[in-house]
N, C-alpha and C positions, 0 to 999 in steps of 0.2 A: 711686575713685582715677583711673580712666581719664577720667572726666568732668572732673575737675579738671585733668588733664594736657592736655586738648584745646586750650584757649586758648593754652597756652604753646608749643604745637608747631605752630602754624599755618604757620610758615615752613620746617618740616622737609621732607624730600624727599617725593615723591608717594607712595611706598610706605607710609611711616609715617602720612602724612596720611590716606591711603585706609583703612589699617587702623583708625585712630582713628575715622574716619567710620563704618566698618562696625560697630565696637563700639557707637557711639552709635545706629546704626540698630537694632542688636539691643536696646538699651535701650528705644528707642521702640516696638519690636515687643512687648516684654513689657508696657509700660505700656498698650498698646492692648488687652490681654487682660484682661477683667474677672474671669473665674473663676480662682481661685488654683490649682485642680487643673490647668487648661489651661496656666496660666503655668508651673507646675512641669514639665509635659510639654514645653513649649518649651525650658526650661532643659536638660532631659535630652537633647532633640534636639541642642542646641548642644554639649553635652558629648560626645555620640556622634560628631558630625562632627569636633570637635577631636581626639578620640582617633584617629579614622580617619586624619586627616592626620598626626598624630604617629607612628603606626605606619608609615605609608608613607614619611615622611621618614626615620625610623630605618633602614628597609630600604635606602633610597637611599644614606644615609651608609655603611652596612655594605658594600654592594656596591662603592661607589667606593673605600672604604678598602682593601678586599681587592685591588682592581686595583692600587692604589698599592703595597701590600706586595709584590705579585708582579712589578711592572714597574719599580719605582724603587729602586735601591740606596741612594741618599741618604735616601729616606724610611725605609727599614728601619733605617739606621744612626742616624738622628735620633729615631726613634720611642721608643727606650728612654729617652732623656733627657726626652722629653715625658711618658711614662708615669710615670717616677720623679720628675718635677718638679724636675730638677736645673738647669733653665734658667729664668731669670726675665724674659727679654725679652718684649715685647708679642706678637711673632710666635709665640713658644713657647707663650704662654698661649692663643692662638687654636688652635694645634695640639692642645694639651691638651683643649680643649673639643671639637674635632672628633673626636679619638680616643675621648673619652668617649661621645659620641653614637653613633659607629660601633659601639663595643662593646655599647652598649645595644641597638642595632638588630640586631646579630649574635645577641645572646641571644634576642631575640624571634623572629628567623628560625629559630634552632635549635629553640626550644620549640614554635613553631606549625607548623613544616613537616611533621613526622611525622604528627600527627593530620589535618592538612589533606590530605596525600597519601593517607592512608587513606580519607578521605571522598571524594576525587576518584576513587579506584580503585573503590570500591563503589557510591557514589551518583551519581558522574558529575561531571566538571569543570564542566559547565554549571551545575549547582546550586551548587557552591562559589562560582562567580563571581556568579551571579544573586543569591544571598542575602547575599553579602558577608561570609561567615564569617571571612575572613582578618583583617578589621579589628576583630574583637571581642575580641582579646587572648588571652593564653595560657590563662587559666582556662577561658574558654568553649571554646577549641579542644581543650583536653585532655579535657574531658567529652564534646565532640562525637566525638573519636576513639574513646573507649570505647563510646559509644552506637552508633557505626557498626559497630564490631567485633562487638557483640552483636546488631545488626540490619542485616546487610549488604545485604539486599534492600530496595530503595527502596519497592516497592509495599507490603510489610509495614510498613516504618518509617513511611511516610506515613499508612497506615491508623491506626496507633497515635497518631501525632502529631495527626491530626485529632480523634481522640477526646479527647486531652489538651487540645487547644486549645478544643474545645467545652465541656469540663469547666470550664476557666477562665472562659469567657464566661458559662456558666450560674451560676457562683458570684459574678458581679458584677464580674469583672475583664476589661474589654474589651481587645481586642488593640490594640497600638500601630500607628500608621499608617506602617509601614515595609514594605519588600519582604520582609524576613525576620520572620515572626511567631513564630519559635521562640525562647523565652527559656531561660535556664539551667535553670530549674526543670523545663521540659519535657524537656530532655535528661537530667536526673537521673532523671526518672520513666521515660523511654524506656529508660535503662540497666536499670532494675529490672523492666521488662516483658519477660520472657525468651522467650516463645513466642507462639503464636497463641491462647492461652487468654484468658479474661477477666482483667481486672487490677483489683486492689483498691487504690484510690488514697487516700492520706492517712490521718490518724488516725481519721477518721470512717467509714472502711471503705466509701467509695463505690465501686461496681463499674462499671467501664468495659467495655463489650462490644467484643470484637474483631470489628468488622464495618465495611465501607466506609461512608462518609458520603455520602448523595446530596443533591441540591439541596433536596429538601423538608425536610431536617433543618437547613438553614442558618438561623440567626437573621437577622432583618432587618438590612440594612446590611453583610452579609458575602457573600463569593463565593469561588470556587476560583481560585487563580492557575494559571499555565501548567504547574506541576508537581503540581497537585492538592492544595495545602495551603489551608486556610481563611485568608483575609485580609480586611481591611476593603475595602468597595466602592471607595472612593476617598478620598484625603486632602483635607482642606480647607487652605486657605492663609491665612496671616495678612497682612493689609494694615496696615502701620504707620500709626498715626493721623497722624503728621506728614507722611507721604508717601503719600497715598491713591492715586496713579496708578502706584505701583510694583508690578510683578508678581513673583511668586516665581520664582526662576531654576531651582530644582531640585525635582523631584517626589520627595519622600522615599519614596514607595512604589515608585519605579523601582528596579530592581536596580543595584548599584554600577557594574557594567560597562557600563550603558547611560547613566548620568547624564552621562558624559563624551562620549557620542556624539551626544546629541540636541541639535543645534544647526543653525541655518540659516546660520551664517556660514561662508564658504569658507576662512577663514584661522584659524590658531592664534593664541590670545591668551595671553600670559603674565600670571598674576595672583598676587596675594599669598594666603597661606593664609586670612586672614580674609575676603577678598573671595569666596572659595569658600564658606566656612563660614556666613557670615551669611545667604546666600540659602537654604541647605539647612535652616536652622533656622526660617525664617519661615513657619510654617504654624500654623493654629489649628483645632481641631475645631469652633470656633463660627463661623468666617468662611468663607463659600463663595467660591470663586474667581470673578473677573470673567469675563465671556464672551469677552473679547478677550485672555485670557491666552495667551501664547506662550512657548515655551522659548527662553531667551536663549542666547547663544553661549558656553556653558560649555566648558571644556577641561581638566577635572581629569583627572589620570592615575589609572588604576586601580592599586591597590596590587600590587606584585609578588607578594604572597602570594595575591592573588585570582585568579591565573592558573595554578594547578596544572593540569597537563594530564592527559589520559587516557593510555592505554597508549602508550608511545613508538612512533611510526611514522615511518619515513623513506623517502623515495623518491629515485631518482637525481636529480642536479642538473638543473634546467630552465634553459634560456636565456631564457625569457620569464617575466614576472611574471603572476600570476593576472589573467585578463582582467577580472575584476570590478573591478579598480582603475580601469579606464577610466570606470566609471560615476560616479566621484567628481567633484565640481565642480572644474573646472580653475581654477588660480590661479597666476599666475607669481610666483615668489618671488625671482628673480634676473634681472639684465639679460639673461643668456644664455638665459633661459627653458628651461633644460634640465630643470627639474622639471616634468614633463609633466602631473601631476595632483596636486591637493592635496585631501585629504579634508576633510569638514566637521567631523571630530573630530580632536583632536590632543592630544599630551602637553603638560602644563604643569607645571613644577616647583612644588612647594609652597613653595619658597624664594623669595627675592627675584628680581625680573626680571633677565634677562640684560642686560649692558651694551648700550645702544643700543635696547633694547626696553622701552618704558614699560609698567608694569602697567596693565591696563584695569579699569575699574569694572564693566564687563559688565552694564549695566542695573541696577546696584545702587540701592537706595533713595536713598543719599546719595552724591553725586559728590565727588571730591576737588577740590582747588583748581584744578588744571590740567585742562582739558577732556580727557575720555577720547578716544583716537583711534578712529576708525571701524574696525570689523573689516575693512572692504574696502580700507583704505589699506595701502600697502606696509610701513608700520612694523610691522604685525601679523605679517608674515611675513618680516621682515628676515633675510637669509641671506648669510653670508660664506664659505660652503663653497668649497673649492678647485674649479677647473674640472676637476680630475682625478677628482672623485667621479662615478661613473657615474650617469646619470639614473635607471636602474632601481633603484639602491640608494636614492636619495632618494624615489622613488615608493613603494617598499616601506615605508620608514620612516614616511612620511606615511599610507599606506593600510592598514597592517596593525597598527595599535595595539591592536586588540581581537581579533586572531586568535591561534591557537595550534596551528599545524599543522606537519607534517613539512616542508613547503615553507618555512615561516618559518625553521625551524632551518637549513635548507640555505642559504637566501639570507643569513642572518646570518653563517653560516660562510664563505661564498664571499667576501663583501665585508668581513669583519672587519678586514682590514689597511688598509682605507680609513677607519677610524673617526677616525684622527688628522687627516684632512683635513676633517672635518665642523666646521661652525660650532657654537658653544655650544648653540644651540636644537636643532639636529638631533642633536647628541651626546646631549643629555638624552633626546630621543625614542628614539634608538637604544638607550640604556641601559635605558629602561623596557620597550621592546618586546622586545629581545633577552633581558633577564632574565625577562620574562614567558614567552617561548617556551621558554627553557631550563629554567625551573622546572617547566614542564609536561612536559618531556621525560622526567623520571624520576619514577616513581610511588613508589619506595621511599624509604629514608632518605638516598639520595644526592642531592645537589643539583648543579646545573650552573651554570657561570659562564663568562664570556667572558675569554679570555686571549690573549697573543701567541703566534705560531707556535712560538717556541722553548721554550715552557713547557707541554707537555701534562702535566696533573697526575695523574690517577690511572690505575691500571691493574689488573692482576690478579696473583695470587700463584701460587706453586707449592706443592704440598702435601706435599713430602717433604724432611726434613733430610738432609744428607750431610756427610761429612768430606772433607778434602783427599785422603785416600788411598783413598776409596771409588770403586768402579767405578760409573759412571752410564751408562745407555743413552740418556738424554734430554738434550736441549739446546734451543736456541732457533732460530727461523726467521730467515732473512736478509731483513729488511724495510728497504727504503731510504726516503729522505725523500720519495719520491713517493707513498708509500703513503697511502691516504685515511684520513680520520678518521670516527668514528661521527657519523652525522647529516649527511653531506655527500656530494658527489661523490667517488668513491674516488680519482680521479686528480688532480683539479684543486683541490679545496678545501683551505683551511687548517684549518678545523674548529673545533668547540667542545670545550672541555675540561672534564672532570669535576673538581669540587673534592671534597676529602675531606669526609665528614660525620662529626663526632665521635660515637663510640658513645654513645648516650643512656643515661640512668639506667634500670635495669630497672623495668618497670612490671608485668610478669606478665600483661598483658592482650593485647599485640600479637601478631598472627600474621602471618608474612610473606605477601606477595601473590605468587601464581604469575603472573607477567607473561608470558603466552604470546607476545604480539606483540612485546614488547620483547626477549624472549629469542631469538625467531626472527630478529629484526633483527640482534642481536649476532652470532649464528652466521653470518648471511649476510655481514656485513662481514668477519669473520675469514676466511671462505672466499674472499672477493673479494681479500683481501690475500695469500692463499696461492696463488691461481690462476696468477699470472704465473710461478711456480716449477714449475708442473706440465708445462711444455713440454719440459723437459730430458729427453733420451732416454738419456743415459748413466747408469750406476749412481752413486748418491750418493758423494761423496768426503769430505764433512764431516758433522759431527753436525747442523748446520743444514739441509743438503740432505735428509738422511734424515728429520728431523722434519717438514719441510715436506711431503714426499710422504706420509708415513704419516698425519699429522694431517689432511690434506685428505681422505684416504680415510675416516678415522674420522668427520669431520664430515658428509661426504656421506651416511653411513649412519645418523647419529644423529637421533633424534626426541625430542620432549618426553614426559615421563613421565605415566602415569596417576595421578591424585590422588583419584579418586572410586571408588565401588564397595565391595565387601566387602574385608576386610583382605588377603586373598591377592592381590587385583587391584591394590592400591596399590603404586606403585613408588617413592614418596617421601612423606615426612610433613612437611607444612607445619604447624607446631605452635607454640602458645604455650610459654613456658618451663615452666609447670606440666604441660602435656600431654606435653612432651618428657621431663620428669623421670618422669612416670608410665609412659611407654613403656619406659623403662630399668629401672624398678623392678619391672615385671611379670615380668621374666625370661622373656620369650617371644621367639621369633625375629622379627627385623625383616625386612621385605621390600625395604628400600631405605634411603637416607640420611634423617636427620632434619634439617630446616632450621628454625631459629628466629631470633629477633632480640632485641636489647636485653638480652642475658644477661651482658654484661661489666661488672663493677663499676668497673674502671679507666677514667678519662676523661682525654683529652688536654687540655692547656692551650691554649685557642684564641688566647691572646696570643703564643704562641711559634712560630707557623707550622704548616706541614703536619706530620702525624704522622711522615713520613719524616725531616724536618728534626729533629724532637724526638728521634727514635730515635737519630740519630747524636750528638746532644748527650749523650744518656744513655750512649752506648757508651764515651765517654772516650778513652783512649789510641789515637791514630790510627795508631801504628806497628805494631800487631798485624796479623797476616795472617788471611785468611779464604778459604775455598774457594768458587769461583764457577764457574758453567757458561758456556762460550763456544761459540756455534754455529759459529764459524769454525774450530775445532780439527778436525784430520783424524780420520777414523774409525780411523786407525791409532794414535791417541793416546787417552788418557783424555779424557772430555768435560769435565773440570773442571781448573782451574788455580788457583794461589794468587795472591791480590792483597793489597796493603797496604790496610788499612781506610781510611786517609786518602785514597788514590787512588780508592777506591770511592765515598767520600763526595763527592768533587769531581764525579765523573761523574753521580751522582744529583742533586746540587744544580743541575747544568746543565739537567736535566729536559728533555732533547731526544730526538728519535727517533734511534735508533742502528741502523746496519747490522749491528752485532755485539752485540745486546742481552744484558745479563748477567742471570743467574739465581742468586741467593744462597740456597742451600738448607740451610745449616748454621750459622746465625747465632745466637749465644747471646742469650737474652732478658735485657735489662737492666732490665726493668720489674718492678713489684711482682707478687706471686703472685695479686693480685686479677684477673688476666686470665683465670683459669679460669672458663668459663661456669657460671652458677649451676646449670643443670639437670644438670651433671655432678658435683655435690658429694655425690651419694647414696653410700651405703655400698658398693653393688655395683660402683661404678666406681673403687674405691680400691686394687685389687690391685697395680697398678704401684708405688705408694708403699710397700706392704709388701715387695715384691720388693727395692726399693732398700734398705730397712732391713735386710733379711736379708743382702744381699750385703755391706753395709758394716759392720754391727754384730753380726750373729749373735745372741747370746743376751741382750745388754743392752737395756734399755728406756730408757737414759739418752740424753741428747743426743749426736749423732754426734761421735765424736772419731777417725774413721778416718784412717789414715796416707795420705800422698800415693800410695803404691803401691796401697792399697786403693781410693782414689778413681779411680785410673786404670783400674780394672776396670769402672767404671760409666760409662755414657754417659747424660747428662742428657736423657731423652726426655720428661719430663713437660711441658715447655713450651719453645718456641723461636720464632724469627722467620723468616718467609719474605719475601724482598725481591726484586723483579724489575723490570727495565725492560720497556717495552711490547714485545709480540711473543714473549715467552718461552713455549715450549711444553713440555709434559711428556706423553710418550706413555704408553700403558696400562701399568700396573704394579700390584703390591700393595705396601703398606707392609711393610717387612721385620719379621721376628720375630713375625709374626701379631698386630701391635698394631692396635687401633682408633684412629681419629684424629679430632680436632676442629680446626676452623679458623674464625677470626673475621676478617672483612675490616675493615681499618682505613682503607685508602685505595685507591680504584680499584674497578673491577668485573672479575669473572673468570668465565670459563666453566668449569664443572665437569661432566665426563661420566663415565659408568660403564656397566659391563656389567650389565644388570638381570636378576636372578634366573637366573643361568646354571645349566644342568644340569651334572651331574658330567662328562659327556662334553665339553661345551663348555669347562668349566673346565680339563680336562686338555689339550684341543686348544690352548687359548690358552697354557697354561703351556709347552707344547713349543716354540712359536714365536710369541711375542706380536705381533711386527710384521707377520707374515703372516696372522694369524688374521682371518677376515672373517665369522665366524658370530655367533650370539647377537643380543641386542636391546640396542643402544646407546641410552642416554638422556642428556640434558643439561639443566642449569639454568644460570642466570647469578646469581651471588652479588654482593650490593652491600654497601657499608659499613654496619656494624652487624649484619650477618647472620652467623650461625654455622651451619656444617654439621658434623654428626657422622655418620661412617660406620663400620660394623662391620669387625672384623678380616677380612682376606681380600678386601675389596671391590676389584675390578679397576677402576681409574679413570684418568682423564686430565684434563689442564688446558690451556686455551687462552686467549689474551689478544689484545686489540687492540694494534696496533703502537705507538700513540701515547700510551698511558697507563701510567705506573708503577703498581705495586701493592705494598701492604704488608699482610701478614697475621700474626696471632699464632696459634700452633697448639701442639698437644701430642698425646701419645699416651695411651691408656687401655687397661688390661686389666681385665676384669670377672670377678668371682668365679664368676658363674653360667655362664661360657663356657669353663671350663678345658679341657673335652674338645675342643670345636670349635677352640679356640686351638691346641692341640697338633697336631691334625689338619692345620691350615693350615701350621704350622711344618714338619711332616714333608714336606708337598708342596713347600714352598719349598726345603727342603734337597735334594729330588729335582730340582727345576727352578730353579737359582739365577738364571737370567735373568728370572724372573718378578718379582723384587723390585727396589726402588729402591736398595738398598745390600746389601753382603755380610752374610751371617748370622754367619759366623765372625769372631772367636772368641767373641763375646758370647752367642750363643744358648744354648750348653750351660749357662752360668751361670744364665740365666733358667729353663731347664727344671728344674735342680736346686733352685733357690730355691723355685719354685712347688710342686714335689713335696713339699718340706719343709713348706711352708705348708698344703698340702692335708692332710697327716698331722696337723698341729696342729689344724686345723678338725675333723677326724674325732674326735680325742681330746676335743674340747670339745662334741661332739654337735651340730655345726652343718653336717652334711652337706647338709641341705636348701638351704642358701645356696649350695652348690656345684652345684646341679642334681639332687641326689639320689644314691642309691647307684649307680644305673646309670651316671651321668655320671662318678662317681669311678672306678668299675671301668674304664670306657672310657679314662679319662685314663691310668691306669697301664699298660694294654695298649699305648696309643700311645707311652708313654714307653719301653717295651721296644723298640718299632719304631724310635723315634728313636735309641736307643743303638746298635742294629744298623747303621742308616744311617751314623751318625757314625763307627763303627768301620771301616766299609768305605771311608770317605773318607780315613782317616788313613794 
């Protein structure tokens, strides 16, 4: 069809003519191959390159559309009509197409990011980029993520992969001439190879030895690449019969992140997608390359997915750009010559050329009608950036397309407000580079995006619900607009903002990553934000001043937990969902919190905005009131006040840094019951539901028909919502009434700290004066979207947040059948030290105690004492109940 179209389109614009010419060049290249197998391999190569570009383009659409949603009110208002197709104008049809592509790209981003992040964390970002796994689609990435989880050590994984690759070669299936030799079948078999034992492969029972492969074992024509995997010696290139003097522009065995860098041209050239793709497919196993082959000036952009970074690392802002930039070939792109250096590699959009910049054929076999401009001419680097754009910013955009460092993030943050002054070419480069760096910044399921200063997106939550009448000792710090953002200079930068990452579908495979460096950085930035408040010498007068002082002391003493060693040495459990479920079913004492991920069945609708926006939509009536914490309230007053829900919504939709950040700790859950983490659905964790039934219904097993008066006796603690502006702090406390707690992060990132394995003496000392206690071992972690933390009843914990990011969490309480005696012991201690809890115990606690005592008697009569911890635990429970009754009588 394309061949027939060519004559009719001779007068079309350069881009279409060039694309048609490249398709014809591809046709010529196939005709030049005599062997049908080689011809099919060339088709497959073209397919892979087209798919690579398709994925990249979808990412670009998704990122751009997200910025439009966040920054343009008109776009948000019109989007609904485009999605619903209620408008029939030509412009609306174009928007419909744009939104459709963006949504498709967002889906790919969501599906691929988690496994790629896992691969980056365990095997290294350098390998993710080198092998180009991001461009291979969701199916490949999903299996890759599982294979990485089961083989987290690269040395072990590469040993197994090499044995699998040699097995394929021995069976007559040669490796393909690409940088990435690993096919889907290799990953499937790597998943099934569980340890360092020998592996039985396939139906024929072939045994693969677990042993490193040395040079002597390599078949002819194969070698080891830079990471130790078996690959072909070198690719051969196809010379189209009709154009014998044309050289291949892209070496398919080069890693994806290098194909865009290998160029001798000092200028960036914008090209069409097909002009990129046709070169990359023109190779043949049968045609050796000519001796004078040189790499042409390709400028393809690496996919945003290909730049997932290692552990987040950030340093203070530098006034100078990396000196390595000076080594790039200088090229003036403007009359003012303020762009001091222009690298030999550059970003080129896979879409049509920017107005004023003609697409170049870049040494392609077939030239378009109009002569291609020389890479050395000014047209290749036309720039209309405003003179207000700092030269350092432009140099960085040009020079750091392939890097992913803490400095990149800081530079992007510092100059982010200048992006509106960039010309289209530099704006695309900035989008590519900034997205690349930001995606590399977070290794877990949170992604990062660039936004305007007024819209910091995610933050952290607080872990305790409260009512308007409850006493709270905790509030929020006073953090002003000068406060720095994560990943930038703390005083001067505008910063990069986290975007929510919708909680993914449970897979049962993933285990959260303990990101020690990223967690340390998070704590460091929170302390830096609190530091200016530590110079005050007078006693605190507001809840915010008190929280700032005490939290700074807590964080200065906190360190990261031990996660290895024997069971008693572990201070936190990073577990898969199944492992977490097993830990709770074993009915043994835990030595710290459990952290898992992907355990929430409920999923947010990505078409309806951030989770916080969707939450308010689901809340309904805006005229209802809700209790909120305000740091500006005097210590002589309660730390909470009542606000209208609609006013609260207005503040959160502004999404700006506040000097008086709000913490909403007692918000009703408007979402389905499917928010309960899957690993908490076991029988042992369901005691609280039985207590509710006992309080409301007594002896009937029918559906609840309790009166309003009976419902008023019960506080719905099984699930709730925690919502906070950036900077909200929660000092050390226990959750009241001896309940265990789970929390799942929906938007933002949050610091969670706790007193690890305290002795009885430490527990009592802390209970007597929580804010003055300085003993024990404080530990902390940072929770990210999609992660769930569960901590046992009586855990002394605290919460800290960055000032610039809002947070949303879903949470709930749990009571366990096997913990009835320890539960009542905690309740008795909380009754003795009422300042130890986040909310008052009375009047609800006596109803809990009586209901559980009744349930314990019922379990005894059914012969199920073993599920309660045994006869000893039951006896201790009733002894403690007598103690509780005495304490309660003394208080009356």
